[in-house]
Jmol script that loads the backbone (N, CA, C; Angstrom):
load data "model"
ATOM      1  N   MET A   1     196.109-121.137  95.108  1.00  0.00           N
ATOM      2  CA  MET A   1     194.818-121.588  94.598  1.00  0.00           C
ATOM      3  C   MET A   1     194.414-122.862  95.358  1.00  0.00           C
ATOM      4  N   THR A   2     193.148-122.940  95.729  1.00  0.00           N
ATOM      5  CA  THR A   2     192.628-124.088  96.461  1.00  0.00           C
ATOM      6  C   THR A   2     192.475-125.274  95.517  1.00  0.00           C
ATOM      7  N   PRO A   3     193.003-126.446  95.892  1.00  0.00           N
ATOM      8  CA  PRO A   3     192.781-127.630  95.044  1.00  0.00           C
ATOM      9  C   PRO A   3     191.283-127.897  94.875  1.00  0.00           C
ATOM     10  N   PRO A   4     190.862-128.383  93.700  1.00  0.00           N
ATOM     11  CA  PRO A   4     189.432-128.601  93.441  1.00  0.00           C
ATOM     12  C   PRO A   4     188.751-129.484  94.484  1.00  0.00           C
ATOM     13  N   GLU A   5     189.448-130.524  94.938  1.00  0.00           N
ATOM     14  CA  GLU A   5     188.840-131.446  95.894  1.00  0.00           C
ATOM     15  C   GLU A   5     188.577-130.764  97.228  1.00  0.00           C
ATOM     16  N   ASP A   6     189.511-129.890  97.671  1.00  0.00           N
ATOM     17  CA  ASP A   6     189.329-129.179  98.939  1.00  0.00           C
ATOM     18  C   ASP A   6     188.118-128.257  98.880  1.00  0.00           C
ATOM     19  N   GLU A   7     187.987-127.548  97.770  1.00  0.00           N
ATOM     20  CA  GLU A   7     186.860-126.644  97.585  1.00  0.00           C
ATOM     21  C   GLU A   7     185.538-127.422  97.594  1.00  0.00           C
ATOM     22  N   LEU A   8     185.528-128.570  96.941  1.00  0.00           N
ATOM     23  CA  LEU A   8     184.312-129.377  96.895  1.00  0.00           C
ATOM     24  C   LEU A   8     183.999-129.970  98.260  1.00  0.00           C
ATOM     25  N   SER A   9     185.011-130.364  99.016  1.00  0.00           N
ATOM     26  CA  SER A   9     184.794-130.883 100.377  1.00  0.00           C
ATOM     27  C   SER A   9     184.184-129.815 101.272  1.00  0.00           C
ATOM     28  N   THR A  10     184.711-128.614 101.194  1.00  0.00           N
ATOM     29  CA  THR A  10     184.173-127.506 101.985  1.00  0.00           C
ATOM     30  C   THR A  10     182.733-127.228 101.596  1.00  0.00           C
ATOM     31  N   MET A  11     182.468-127.226 100.305  1.00  0.00           N
ATOM     32  CA  MET A  11     181.111-126.969  99.827  1.00  0.00           C
ATOM     33  C   MET A  11     180.162-128.087 100.257  1.00  0.00           C
ATOM     34  N   ALA A  12     180.622-129.340 100.219  1.00  0.00           N
ATOM     35  CA  ALA A  12     179.782-130.465 100.640  1.00  0.00           C
ATOM     36  C   ALA A  12     179.412-130.329 102.120  1.00  0.00           C
ATOM     37  N   MET A  13     180.357-129.931 102.954  1.00  0.00           N
ATOM     38  CA  MET A  13     180.072-129.744 104.379  1.00  0.00           C
ATOM     39  C   MET A  13     179.061-128.609 104.592  1.00  0.00           C
ATOM     40  N   GLU A  14     179.206-127.526 103.848  1.00  0.00           N
ATOM     41  CA  GLU A  14     178.259-126.413 103.955  1.00  0.00           C
ATOM     42  C   GLU A  14     176.865-126.842 103.507  1.00  0.00           C
ATOM     43  N   GLU A  15     176.797-127.601 102.426  1.00  0.00           N
ATOM     44  CA  GLU A  15     175.499-128.083 101.943  1.00  0.00           C
ATOM     45  C   GLU A  15     174.889-129.084 102.913  1.00  0.00           C
ATOM     46  N   LEU A  16     175.719-129.884 103.576  1.00  0.00           N
ATOM     47  CA  LEU A  16     175.208-130.816 104.593  1.00  0.00           C
ATOM     48  C   LEU A  16     174.602-130.033 105.749  1.00  0.00           C
ATOM     49  N   ASP A  17     175.269-128.979 106.182  1.00  0.00           N
ATOM     50  CA  ASP A  17     174.719-128.138 107.246  1.00  0.00           C
ATOM     51  C   ASP A  17     173.341-127.604 106.853  1.00  0.00           C
ATOM     52  N   ALA A  18     173.205-127.173 105.598  1.00  0.00           N
ATOM     53  CA  ALA A  18     171.909-126.669 105.122  1.00  0.00           C
ATOM     54  C   ALA A  18     170.876-127.796 105.086  1.00  0.00           C
ATOM     55  N   ALA A  19     171.290-128.999 104.658  1.00  0.00           N
ATOM     56  CA  ALA A  19     170.366-130.140 104.602  1.00  0.00           C
ATOM     57  C   ALA A  19     169.882-130.524 106.000  1.00  0.00           C
ATOM     58  N   LEU A  20     170.720-130.309 106.998  1.00  0.00           N
ATOM     59  CA  LEU A  20     170.368-130.666 108.372  1.00  0.00           C
ATOM     60  C   LEU A  20     169.528-129.601 109.067  1.00  0.00           C
ATOM     61  N   ASP A  21     169.225-128.510 108.366  1.00  0.00           N
ATOM     62  CA  ASP A  21     168.361-127.468 108.946  1.00  0.00           C
ATOM     63  C   ASP A  21     166.932-127.954 109.151  1.00  0.00           C
ATOM     64  N   LEU A  22     166.532-128.999 108.420  1.00  0.00           N
ATOM     65  CA  LEU A  22     165.196-129.557 108.628  1.00  0.00           C
ATOM     66  C   LEU A  22     165.145-130.247 109.989  1.00  0.00           C
ATOM     67  N   SER A  23     163.993-130.228 110.615  1.00  0.00           N
ATOM     68  CA  SER A  23     163.830-130.985 111.855  1.00  0.00           C
ATOM     69  C   SER A  23     163.757-132.467 111.513  1.00  0.00           C
ATOM     70  N   PHE A  24     163.976-133.318 112.499  1.00  0.00           N
ATOM     71  CA  PHE A  24     163.901-134.759 112.254  1.00  0.00           C
ATOM     72  C   PHE A  24     162.517-135.130 111.733  1.00  0.00           C
ATOM     73  N   ASP A  25     161.474-134.532 112.289  1.00  0.00           N
ATOM     74  CA  ASP A  25     160.108-134.826 111.845  1.00  0.00           C
ATOM     75  C   ASP A  25     159.908-134.429 110.380  1.00  0.00           C
ATOM     76  N   GLU A  26     160.462-133.279 109.986  1.00  0.00           N
ATOM     77  CA  GLU A  26     160.356-132.859 108.579  1.00  0.00           C
ATOM     78  C   GLU A  26     161.108-133.832 107.668  1.00  0.00           C
ATOM     79  N   MET A  27     162.291-134.267 108.105  1.00  0.00           N
ATOM     80  CA  MET A  27     163.061-135.222 107.306  1.00  0.00           C
ATOM     81  C   MET A  27     162.318-136.543 107.176  1.00  0.00           C
ATOM     82  N   LYS A  28     161.697-136.972 108.261  1.00  0.00           N
ATOM     83  CA  LYS A  28     160.977-138.243 108.266  1.00  0.00           C
ATOM     84  C   LYS A  28     159.853-138.234 107.231  1.00  0.00           C
ATOM     85  N   ARG A  29     159.225-137.086 107.045  1.00  0.00           N
ATOM     86  CA  ARG A  29     158.117-136.986 106.083  1.00  0.00           C
ATOM     87  C   ARG A  29     158.581-137.088 104.634  1.00  0.00           C
ATOM     88  N   ILE A  30     159.834-136.738 104.360  1.00  0.00           N
ATOM     89  CA  ILE A  30     160.302-136.761 102.962  1.00  0.00           C
ATOM     90  C   ILE A  30     161.210-137.947 102.653  1.00  0.00           C
ATOM     91  N   THR A  31     161.611-138.703 103.670  1.00  0.00           N
ATOM     92  CA  THR A  31     162.530-139.831 103.465  1.00  0.00           C
ATOM     93  C   THR A  31     161.770-141.039 102.942  1.00  0.00           C
ATOM     94  N   PRO A  32     162.247-141.758 101.956  1.00  0.00           N
ATOM     95  CA  PRO A  32     163.462-141.542 101.188  1.00  0.00           C
ATOM     96  C   PRO A  32     163.225-140.518 100.076  1.00  0.00           C
ATOM     97  N   TRP A  33     164.232-139.702  99.844  1.00  0.00           N
ATOM     98  CA  TRP A  33     164.115-138.661  98.837  1.00  0.00           C
ATOM     99  C   TRP A  33     165.506-138.201  98.444  1.00  0.00           C
ATOM    100  N   GLY A  34     165.650-137.768  97.223  1.00  0.00           N
ATOM    101  CA  GLY A  34     166.903-137.201  96.757  1.00  0.00           C
ATOM    102  C   GLY A  34     166.636-136.178  95.683  1.00  0.00           C
ATOM    103  N   ASP A  35     167.586-135.290  95.499  1.00  0.00           N
ATOM    104  CA  ASP A  35     167.455-134.237  94.511  1.00  0.00           C
ATOM    105  C   ASP A  35     168.852-133.814  94.086  1.00  0.00           C
ATOM    106  N   SER A  36     168.983-133.402  92.857  1.00  0.00           N
ATOM    107  CA  SER A  36     170.252-132.826  92.412  1.00  0.00           C
ATOM    108  C   SER A  36     169.954-131.528  91.681  1.00  0.00           C
ATOM    109  N   PHE A  37     170.913-130.622  91.755  1.00  0.00           N
ATOM    110  CA  PHE A  37     170.730-129.316  91.140  1.00  0.00           C
ATOM    111  C   PHE A  37     172.093-128.708  90.825  1.00  0.00           C
ATOM    112  N   PRO A  38     172.138-127.813  89.828  1.00  0.00           N
ATOM    113  CA  PRO A  38     173.397-127.160  89.510  1.00  0.00           C
ATOM    114  C   PRO A  38     173.700-126.097  90.561  1.00  0.00           C
ATOM    115  N   GLY A  39     174.974-125.872  90.774  1.00  0.00           N
ATOM    116  CA  GLY A  39     175.399-124.838  91.707  1.00  0.00           C
ATOM    117  C   GLY A  39     176.738-124.281  91.268  1.00  0.00           C
ATOM    118  N   PHE A  40     177.244-123.349  92.045  1.00  0.00           N
ATOM    119  CA  PHE A  40     178.538-122.752  91.744  1.00  0.00           C
ATOM    120  C   PHE A  40     179.431-122.840  92.964  1.00  0.00           C
ATOM    121  N   ALA A  41     180.626-123.344  92.751  1.00  0.00           N
ATOM    122  CA  ALA A  41     181.633-123.410  93.808  1.00  0.00           C
ATOM    123  C   ALA A  41     182.128-121.980  94.080  1.00  0.00           C
ATOM    124  N   PRO A  42     182.753-121.761  95.225  1.00  0.00           N
ATOM    125  CA  PRO A  42     183.272-120.424  95.514  1.00  0.00           C
ATOM    126  C   PRO A  42     184.208-119.865  94.429  1.00  0.00           C
ATOM    127  N   SER A  43     184.897-120.736  93.714  1.00  0.00           N
ATOM    128  CA  SER A  43     185.791-120.280  92.639  1.00  0.00           C
ATOM    129  C   SER A  43     185.020-119.834  91.397  1.00  0.00           C
ATOM    130  N   GLY A  44     183.710-120.138  91.369  1.00  0.00           N
ATOM    131  CA  GLY A  44     182.883-119.741  90.235  1.00  0.00           C
ATOM    132  C   GLY A  44     182.604-120.851  89.237  1.00  0.00           C
ATOM    133  N   ARG A  45     183.266-122.000  89.400  1.00  0.00           N
ATOM    134  CA  ARG A  45     183.011-123.086  88.454  1.00  0.00           C
ATOM    135  C   ARG A  45     181.671-123.749  88.761  1.00  0.00           C
ATOM    136  N   GLU A  46     181.042-124.268  87.710  1.00  0.00           N
ATOM    137  CA  GLU A  46     179.746-124.914  87.872  1.00  0.00           C
ATOM    138  C   GLU A  46     179.939-126.337  88.378  1.00  0.00           C
ATOM    139  N   VAL A  47     179.121-126.711  89.353  1.00  0.00           N
ATOM    140  CA  VAL A  47     179.173-128.046  89.951  1.00  0.00           C
ATOM    141  C   VAL A  47     177.760-128.603  90.033  1.00  0.00           C
ATOM    142  N   GLU A  48     177.666-129.890  90.315  1.00  0.00           N
ATOM    143  CA  GLU A  48     176.379-130.539  90.585  1.00  0.00           C
ATOM    144  C   GLU A  48     176.323-130.845  92.076  1.00  0.00           C
ATOM    145  N   VAL A  49     175.194-130.542  92.675  1.00  0.00           N
ATOM    146  CA  VAL A  49     174.982-130.813  94.093  1.00  0.00           C
ATOM    147  C   VAL A  49     173.849-131.820  94.200  1.00  0.00           C
ATOM    148  N   GLU A  50     174.069-132.864  94.988  1.00  0.00           N
ATOM    149  CA  GLU A  50     173.030-133.877  95.185  1.00  0.00           C
ATOM    150  C   GLU A  50     172.825-134.078  96.679  1.00  0.00           C
ATOM    151  N   ARG A  51     171.551-134.059  97.087  1.00  0.00           N
ATOM    152  CA  ARG A  51     171.169-134.340  98.476  1.00  0.00           C
ATOM    153  C   ARG A  51     170.346-135.613  98.500  1.00  0.00           C
ATOM    154  N   ARG A  52     170.599-136.442  99.517  1.00  0.00           N
ATOM    155  CA  ARG A  52     169.832-137.677  99.681  1.00  0.00           C
ATOM    156  C   ARG A  52     169.452-137.833 101.150  1.00  0.00           C
ATOM    157  N   TYR A  53     168.180-138.157 101.364  1.00  0.00           N
ATOM    158  CA  TYR A  53     167.669-138.493 102.696  1.00  0.00           C
ATOM    159  C   TYR A  53     167.228-139.954 102.617  1.00  0.00           C
ATOM    160  N   LEU A  54     167.915-140.823 103.349  1.00  0.00           N
ATOM    161  CA  LEU A  54     167.670-142.260 103.273  1.00  0.00           C
ATOM    162  C   LEU A  54     167.456-142.832 104.672  1.00  0.00           C
ATOM    163  N   TRP A  55     166.746-143.944 104.755  1.00  0.00           N
ATOM    164  CA  TRP A  55     166.600-144.621 106.045  1.00  0.00           C
ATOM    165  C   TRP A  55     167.932-145.264 106.404  1.00  0.00           C
ATOM    166  N   ALA A  56     168.391-145.058 107.605  1.00  0.00           N
ATOM    167  CA  ALA A  56     169.660-145.617 108.068  1.00  0.00           C
ATOM    168  C   ALA A  56     169.463-147.058 108.534  1.00  0.00           C
ATOM    169  N   HIS A  57     170.496-147.858 108.362  1.00  0.00           N
ATOM    170  CA  HIS A  57     170.460-149.226 108.895  1.00  0.00           C
ATOM    171  C   HIS A  57     170.642-149.196 110.407  1.00  0.00           C
ATOM    172  N   GLU A  58     171.485-148.313 110.871  1.00  0.00           N
ATOM    173  CA  GLU A  58     171.738-148.127 112.303  1.00  0.00           C
ATOM    174  C   GLU A  58     171.796-146.644 112.575  1.00  0.00           C
ATOM    175  N   PRO A  59     171.155-146.133 113.551  1.00  0.00           N
ATOM    176  CA  PRO A  59     170.209-146.797 114.436  1.00  0.00           C
ATOM    177  C   PRO A  59     168.872-147.014 113.734  1.00  0.00           C
ATOM    178  N   ALA A  60     168.132-147.998 114.200  1.00  0.00           N
ATOM    179  CA  ALA A  60     166.813-148.291 113.630  1.00  0.00           C
ATOM    180  C   ALA A  60     165.951-147.031 113.690  1.00  0.00           C
ATOM    181  N   GLY A  61     165.332-146.706 112.574  1.00  0.00           N
ATOM    182  CA  GLY A  61     164.483-145.512 112.504  1.00  0.00           C
ATOM    183  C   GLY A  61     165.254-144.235 112.267  1.00  0.00           C
ATOM    184  N   GLY A  62     166.578-144.348 112.131  1.00  0.00           N
ATOM    185  CA  GLY A  62     167.407-143.167 111.886  1.00  0.00           C
ATOM    186  C   GLY A  62     167.377-142.764 110.423  1.00  0.00           C
ATOM    187  N   ILE A  63     167.907-141.601 110.162  1.00  0.00           N
ATOM    188  CA  ILE A  63     167.950-141.071 108.803  1.00  0.00           C
ATOM    189  C   ILE A  63     169.390-140.754 108.432  1.00  0.00           C
ATOM    190  N   LEU A  64     169.812-141.238 107.276  1.00  0.00           N
ATOM    191  CA  LEU A  64     171.121-140.941 106.722  1.00  0.00           C
ATOM    192  C   LEU A  64     170.959-139.777 105.755  1.00  0.00           C
ATOM    193  N   VAL A  65     171.685-138.710 105.990  1.00  0.00           N
ATOM    194  CA  VAL A  65     171.654-137.540 105.111  1.00  0.00           C
ATOM    195  C   VAL A  65     173.005-137.487 104.399  1.00  0.00           C
ATOM    196  N   GLU A  66     172.965-137.531 103.070  1.00  0.00           N
ATOM    197  CA  GLU A  66     174.184-137.493 102.268  1.00  0.00           C
ATOM    198  C   GLU A  66     174.125-136.312 101.305  1.00  0.00           C
ATOM    199  N   VAL A  67     175.262-135.661 101.150  1.00  0.00           N
ATOM    200  CA  VAL A  67     175.401-134.586 100.174  1.00  0.00           C
ATOM    201  C   VAL A  67     176.643-134.873  99.351  1.00  0.00           C
ATOM    202  N   GLU A  68     176.501-134.762  98.054  1.00  0.00           N
ATOM    203  CA  GLU A  68     177.637-134.953  97.156  1.00  0.00           C
ATOM    204  C   GLU A  68     177.743-133.730  96.258  1.00  0.00           C
ATOM    205  N   VAL A  69     178.950-133.228  96.095  1.00  0.00           N
ATOM    206  CA  VAL A  69     179.226-132.107  95.198  1.00  0.00           C
ATOM    207  C   VAL A  69     180.224-132.616  94.165  1.00  0.00           C
ATOM    208  N   ARG A  70     179.846-132.495  92.889  1.00  0.00           N
ATOM    209  CA  ARG A  70     180.671-133.041  91.806  1.00  0.00           C
ATOM    210  C   ARG A  70     181.014-131.964  90.777  1.00  0.00           C
ATOM    211  N   ASP A  71     182.221-132.059  90.271  1.00  0.00           N
ATOM    212  CA  ASP A  71     182.631-131.262  89.113  1.00  0.00           C
ATOM    213  C   ASP A  71     182.674-132.226  87.939  1.00  0.00           C
ATOM    214  N   PRO A  72     181.663-132.195  87.061  1.00  0.00           N
ATOM    215  CA  PRO A  72     181.611-133.165  85.964  1.00  0.00           C
ATOM    216  C   PRO A  72     182.717-132.971  84.928  1.00  0.00           C
ATOM    217  N   VAL A  73     183.273-131.785  84.845  1.00  0.00           N
ATOM    218  CA  VAL A  73     184.332-131.531  83.873  1.00  0.00           C
ATOM    219  C   VAL A  73     185.644-132.155  84.343  1.00  0.00           C
ATOM    220  N   LEU A  74     186.009-131.896  85.599  1.00  0.00           N
ATOM    221  CA  LEU A  74     187.263-132.441  86.141  1.00  0.00           C
ATOM    222  C   LEU A  74     187.105-133.874  86.649  1.00  0.00           C
ATOM    223  N   LYS A  75     185.852-134.330  86.723  1.00  0.00           N
ATOM    224  CA  LYS A  75     185.545-135.690  87.212  1.00  0.00           C
ATOM    225  C   LYS A  75     186.082-135.919  88.628  1.00  0.00           C
ATOM    226  N   VAL A  76     185.824-134.922  89.488  1.00  0.00           N
ATOM    227  CA  VAL A  76     186.169-135.035  90.905  1.00  0.00           C
ATOM    228  C   VAL A  76     184.919-134.699  91.710  1.00  0.00           C
ATOM    229  N   GLY A  77     184.908-135.135  92.951  1.00  0.00           N
ATOM    230  CA  GLY A  77     183.764-134.852  93.797  1.00  0.00           C
ATOM    231  C   GLY A  77     184.114-135.044  95.252  1.00  0.00           C
ATOM    232  N   ALA A  78     183.182-134.650  96.094  1.00  0.00           N
ATOM    233  CA  ALA A  78     183.342-134.810  97.536  1.00  0.00           C
ATOM    234  C   ALA A  78     181.977-135.102  98.123  1.00  0.00           C
ATOM    235  N   GLU A  79     181.982-135.844  99.231  1.00  0.00           N
ATOM    236  CA  GLU A  79     180.727-136.221  99.869  1.00  0.00           C
ATOM    237  C   GLU A  79     180.824-135.951 101.365  1.00  0.00           C
ATOM    238  N   ALA A  80     179.704-135.565 101.930  1.00  0.00           N
ATOM    239  CA  ALA A  80     179.587-135.395 103.383  1.00  0.00           C
ATOM    240  C   ALA A  80     178.302-136.080 103.809  1.00  0.00           C
ATOM    241  N   LYS A  81     178.316-136.680 104.991  1.00  0.00           N
ATOM    242  CA  LYS A  81     177.111-137.383 105.430  1.00  0.00           C
ATOM    243  C   LYS A  81     176.987-137.331 106.947  1.00  0.00           C
ATOM    244  N   ALA A  82     175.755-137.516 107.390  1.00  0.00           N
ATOM    245  CA  ALA A  82     175.457-137.558 108.823  1.00  0.00           C
ATOM    246  C   ALA A  82     174.320-138.541 109.035  1.00  0.00           C
ATOM    247  N   VAL A  83     174.328-139.210 110.183  1.00  0.00           N
ATOM    248  CA  VAL A  83     173.253-140.125 110.554  1.00  0.00           C
ATOM    249  C   VAL A  83     172.581-139.534 111.772  1.00  0.00           C
ATOM    250  N   LEU A  84     171.261-139.405 111.675  1.00  0.00           N
ATOM    251  CA  LEU A  84     170.479-138.837 112.767  1.00  0.00           C
ATOM    252  C   LEU A  84     169.644-139.929 113.423  1.00  0.00           C
ATOM    253  N   ALA A  85     169.706-140.007 114.725  1.00  0.00           N
ATOM    254  CA  ALA A  85     168.901-140.975 115.469  1.00  0.00           C
ATOM    255  C   ALA A  85     167.485-140.441 115.613  1.00  0.00           C
ATOM    256  N   PRO A  86     166.503-141.317 115.702  1.00  0.00           N
ATOM    257  CA  PRO A  86     165.126-140.843 115.878  1.00  0.00           C
ATOM    258  C   PRO A  86     164.996-140.106 117.202  1.00  0.00           C
ATOM    259  N   GLU A  87     164.152-139.105 117.163  1.00  0.00           N
ATOM    260  CA  GLU A  87     163.892-138.349 118.391  1.00  0.00           C
ATOM    261  C   GLU A  87     162.966-139.137 119.288  1.00  0.00           C
ATOM    262  N   ASP A  88     163.257-139.123 120.554  1.00  0.00           N
ATOM    263  CA  ASP A  88     162.404-139.838 121.532  1.00  0.00           C
ATOM    264  C   ASP A  88     161.261-138.982 121.988  1.00  0.00           C
TER     265      ASP A  88
END
end "model"
wireframe off; spacefill off
backbone 0.3
color backbone group
């Protein structure tokens, strides 16, 4: 059986990939923004997924994309993030 944290880490990385499907220009139009929604981990347990698009401190004009997946029952979670530089 996969430990809960490993499953959540994998799910956070997959959700980050989906969050990064937006173009930089599309992200720029919605930043700063965040949303959370219920989801299901591969094991079938219910989790909370949160996405955040924030202005990065470095590089200037960059966007920080964060995804957090939490299991509120077990009180565990995992986060994945990426920083995107502005397009020239």
